[in-house]
C-alpha positions as CSV (number, residue, x, y, z in Angstrom):
1,M,-0.8,-0.3,0.4
2,G,2.6,2.6,0.9
3,D,2.1,5.7,2.3
4,K,0.4,9.1,0.3
5,K,1.2,12.9,-0.2
6,I,-2.5,14.5,0.4
7,K,-2.9,17.9,-0.1
8,C,-4.9,19.6,2.7
9,I,-8.1,21.2,1.0
10,D,-8.1,24.2,3.9
11,C,-4.6,25.2,4.2
12,H,-2.9,23.4,1.0
13,K,0.3,21.8,2.5
14,D,1.2,18.7,1.5
15,F,0.5,16.0,4.3
16,I,1.1,12.2,4.7
17,F,-1.5,9.6,4.9
18,T,0.7,6.6,6.6
19,E,-0.3,3.4,5.8
20,G,-0.8,2.6,9.8
21,E,-3.7,5.6,9.3
22,Q,-4.4,4.4,5.1
23,Q,-5.7,0.2,7.0
24,F,-7.4,1.9,9.4
25,F,-9.8,4.3,8.2
26,E,-10.5,1.7,5.7
27,E,-11.2,-0.6,9.0
28,K,-13.7,1.7,10.0
29,G,-15.4,2.4,6.6
30,Y,-14.2,6.0,6.0
31,E,-12.7,7.6,3.2
32,A,-9.1,8.6,3.1
33,P,-9.1,12.6,4.7
34,K,-8.7,15.6,3.2
35,R,-7.6,17.9,5.1
36,C,-4.3,18.0,7.3
37,K,-4.6,16.9,11.0
38,S,-3.8,20.7,12.2
39,C,-6.7,21.2,9.7
40,R,-8.7,18.4,11.3
41,S,-8.8,19.7,15.1
42,K,-9.6,22.7,14.3
43,K,-12.9,22.5,12.2
44,K,-13.3,19.3,15.2
45,E,-13.4,22.6,17.2
46,E,-15.3,24.8,15.2
47,K,-17.7,22.7,15.2
48,R,-18.7,22.9,19.3
49,R,-19.1,25.8,19.4
């Protein structure tokens, strides 16, 4: 499978989606992330408000 480089849709920076993360997402039935970890955290915090 290998690591994948993905561009964040918010900050436009590249981030690595590791092979381990890919396996976890696949097991849970999730799609690959579109945001880096930092932007996902910000988005999650905004939803809490």
